[in-house]
N, C-alpha and C positions, 0 to 999 in steps of 0.2 A: 247522271251515273256517277260521272267524276266527282261533281260538285255534290251529292248527295252522300260520297264517299268521304272525303273530307270534313264533312260539317259531321257526319257518324265517327268518325276515328276521334275527332275532338273532344265530342261527350263520352265518348269510351275512358279516352286519359283525365275529361277534368271527374269524373266519375272516382275514376282509382284515385287519382291525385287527394281527390277530399277525404277520401279514409286512411292514405296515408297519412296525410297530414293531421288528421285526428290523433291516431298513435302516437307521432312522433311528439306531439305536444304533453300527454300523461305522460309522459317514462320522468322530465324534469330533470337535472342538472344532477350530474353524478360528479362533477369534475374536481369538486373541492376534495373529495377522498383520495386523489390522487397528484402523482409529481411528474414532474420532466417533459419529454415526449407525449405522454401518453394523456397526461391532462392537457396539453397544447391540442392535441386532436382533438379529444371529446371536446374541447372549447369551440374549434374551428368547426365541427358537427355539429355545436350547439348554435353557433352561428349561418351555417348552411342552412340549417332547418328552418332559423328563423328568416333568413332571406327566401329561403321556398314558400313559405309560408303569408310572406308579402309579393310575391308574387317577378320577386326578382329573382329569375330562375339562372340567370348567365352567373349572375354572382354567387349564387349556390352552388353552381358547377366549381368556380374557383374556391369556394370553403372548403368544400368535398374531397377536392382534390389534394390538399391543403393536409388535409384529417388521415387522407391516406398515403398519402406520402409519409407523414409521421409514424401511423401505425395500422398496415394491411391487412390486419387480419381482425380486423370488426367486420364483419357482414353488414351492419347497417348502414357504414358509409358507403359500399359499395351498392346498396341497395336504395338509399336516397339520391346518390349522384343520379342513380337512372331516371328517376321521378324528374331531376332536375333536366337531365339533357330531354327526356319527353317533354318539358317546359319548352326548349327550345327547338324544339323538332330536331334533335340530333337523332334521330331515332335506331340509326346504325350503333352507336355511342351505350343507349340507354340497352339494346338489347347486348350490348358487350356486358355493361354491369351488373344483367339480370343473370346471363347467365354466370357470370362468378359467381354470385349469391346461390347459383344452384351450382354448381361446381362446391362451395362452403357447406352448403347444406341443403342435398339432393331430397331431403322430403318436406320443403317448404313449398307448401302448393300455392302460395302468395307469390313467389317467384316464378313460376311457370306462367302464374296468370300474366304478370307484369309484362315478360318478355313476348307474350301472346299477344296482349297490347303494339309496344315497339314491333314485332314483323307485321300484323295488320297494319300499321302504320306506316310499313314502308309497301303494303299490298303484298303481302308473302303469304298469303292467305292459308297455305297449307301447312306452312311451319306455325302459325297462329292457330290454326285447329290443334295441332301436333300437343302443344303447348296448354291450351284451354281444355283439350282431352286430360290430360296429366293431372292437370287442376283439378278437375272435378273427380277424377279417379279419387283424386285424394281428398277430397272435400265435396261430399254428394251432395250438399247444403250450400255449394257456391252459387247462388243465382246468380251474380253476375257470369261466371265463367262460363253456364250454359247461353247466360245472352250473349256476351259477345260471341261463343263457341255460331250460335246461329246467323249472327253477322256475319261473319266470314263464310260461313257455308251459304248466305244469299250470297255471294261475289265468286265464290267456284258453282254457282249455279247448283246447289246439290239443297234442294226445297225441298224435299220430303225430314232431311236430315234438320235443317233450320227450321221446318214447322215442331218437331219434335222437342225441339232444347226452348221455343219459344214454349210449349206446351208445362215442357220442365219445370221453368221458371214459375209457371202459375203454379204449378201443383206444388211447389218448394215454398208458395206463398210471396214471392216477388212480386216486385212491380214491371212492367214491361215499358220497356221504351216507344211511346208511340211513334215515332219516326222513322225507327228500326223495324216496326209493324210493319207501318205504312212500306216500307220500303220492301219488306219480304213482301209485301200483299202485291204491290205493283206487279214487282219482278217477277215472281210464280205465277200471278193471273189467277191466285184462286187468295180463297179465306182463312182457311184454315188446314 
């Protein structure tokens, strides 16, 4: 069960990183219109995104640290550093950064979702369920939120809730992760 938990957490994180990297790439550079520390911060941030895209998570953390040092008011700096921390398996630091994004904008479902990933990676499934629940309450079409809450429920042995969330993913037209479904089937001893 422990090996499958590690594999599933890795899958959750990689799905999360792929969607965040696409978002970061779509923004483009705005550093040209800034000056001074704000410009240097944004350039460090953009370099961090490039490092993150290249899979150099530790280097990305350094870039995001510099951006935050220069301009601690930008929510995206903390969120992206949180992703980099996920990649370096520093899940406690990732949770701290996602908590900071929630503090800065408590109406952002992605921040709760991301912190839920960090908690799940640390096997803090009750906290993960709370965050995934908040995320899907704010965004009822967030299939990844339901899928990852189902996985957390599986580890908490709350199989009825896990199956309900798996069905919700299907209802919303989301794609179920075959490994997560297999784990739930094996753990619950049933097919639905």
